[in-house]
N, C-alpha and C positions, 0 to 999 in steps of 0.2 A: 596338230600332232606334237606340238612342242613339249608336252609332258610325257611323251612315249619314250620308253627306254628299251632298247634291244640289246640282249647280251649275246655276244659271240664267245662261246666257251671252247677254247683251243685244247682239244684232246689229241690232235694230230702232230703236235710239235712243228707247226708251220712257222716260218721265219717272220720276224717282226715287221719287216717291210711289206710283205704280202698281206699280213693281217691288217696293217694300217690302211693299205689300198682297199682291202675288202670292206673295212669299216666305213671308209669314205663313200664307197659305192652303195652300200646298204643304207647309210644315213641319208644320202641324197635321194634315193628311190622311195624310201618310206617316211621321209621327213621326220626322223627320229634321232635321238641321241643313241649312240652305239658305244657300248663298253666291251672291251676285250678282256677276258679273264682266262688265266691258265687253269686247266683242270687235269685231274688224273683219274683214270678209271681202269681197273684191272679187267681187261676184256676177255680173259680166259673163260669166264662163266658164260660168255655170249658166243663162243666159238663152236661151230658145228664141224666136228672132225670129218664127217662123211663128205660134206660139201666143201670143206676147207675155206669157209667164209664165216662172217659174223652176222648174227641174227638182228636185223634192223628193228624189228618189232620190239624185241626185248631191250635193246639199247635205248630206243626212244621212250619206252615205258619207264625205264630207270631214270633217265634224265628228267622226264616230266615230273616224276614223284620226288626227286632228290635235289635237283639243281634249278628249278624254275622259280623259286620264291624270289620276291623282291624285283622281279622284272616282268614287264608285260609280255615280252616274247623272248625266246631263247633258241639259239641254234648251236648244237654240239657239232664241232668241226673235227672230223676224223680223217685218217688216211689208211683205212683198211677196206677190204672187199666186203660189202654189205649185201645181204639178200633178205627177201621175205619169202615165206614158203611157196607162194604162187608164182614167183618170178625168179629167173636165173640170177639176176643181180639188180641192184638199184644204185642210183647216184645219191639219193637222199629220200627222206620221208618226213611227213609232218602230220600233226593232228589238225584236220580241217576245222578252222575256227577256234583252235586251241592255243596254248602257250608255247608249245615245244616242237622243234624240228631237229633233224640231223642231216648232215651233208658230208660226203666223203670225196676226197681228191683222188682216191685210189685208181679209178678208171678214167681220170681226166687228163693224164699226161700223154704226150705223143709217144714217149718211149714204150708205153704199154702196148702200142700197136705197131712197133717196129719202125717208128718215124723219128726224125731228128728232134732233139729236145727243143722246146720252145716255151720258155717261162712265161712270156707275155700271154700266149694262148692259154696256158694252164690257168693263170690268174683270171683271165676273162671267163673261162669255163666255170671256174669255181664260184665267181661272183654270180654268174647266171644261175647256177644251181642253188646257191644260198638265197638269192632273191626269189626264185621259183618256190622254194619250200616256205619261205616267209609269206609269200602270197597266199599259200594254202592256210597258214596260221591266221591270216587276216580274212579267211573265209572265201578266197577266190578258188574257183575250180579251173580245170584245164580249158584253155582258150583255143579257138581255131583261127584267130587272126595271124597271118604270116608275120613272123618276127617278134611276136609278143613273148615275153619271158615266161608266161604261163602256158605256153604250148607244151604238150607232153613230149618227153624225150626218151626214146627207147635206146638210141645209140648216141655215142659222143658226137657224131656228125649232125644229129638233130640239135644238139646244144649249140654247135657252131653256126647253125642257120638262124638262130634267134638272137635278139638283142638282150641286154641286161635290164631292159625297161618294160614296164607295163604298157600295153596299148591304151589308146584313149578310153575304150570301153571298160577295161579292167581298172584303169586309174579312177574312173568315175565310180565304179563299184567299190573300190577301196575306200574312197572318200565318203561315200554314202554309208558304208558299214562301220566307219571308224571316226565318227564325228565326236 
């Protein structure tokens, strides 16, 4: 995977230290070079006033068509409340086997749930979500192995129960599909 480059496109105005930690975690998991790029996107066009959320489908489509050039994989990093029409909210989304994904930190902070701020936990959750969505980009589907980052996450507590890593089976599938 030495020639693989993953682009982390920071639309969420995340701090450099967190982005650096995120890049290290992603690079290690997917054996790829990771580039952090600052981006700007006027999200007003993607805001649903009735739901008071941002349409993940539309944002992902935009990123895939405008920002994915020159990189094998791209994750747009946001800090807004995302939804897709069939779900109340999402932590992220990706094109299965595609180039692009999005992830949002909006629902990953303890403060959102009335708990004490915990930056380390927020960073860990965000890494898991980014790795999960990248797994989908690499063609991996949801996994049922306890602790695998590819387990489906409906609630933030589900994210807390898994590791930031692919299980052995998903790792093998990743290598088989990305030689």
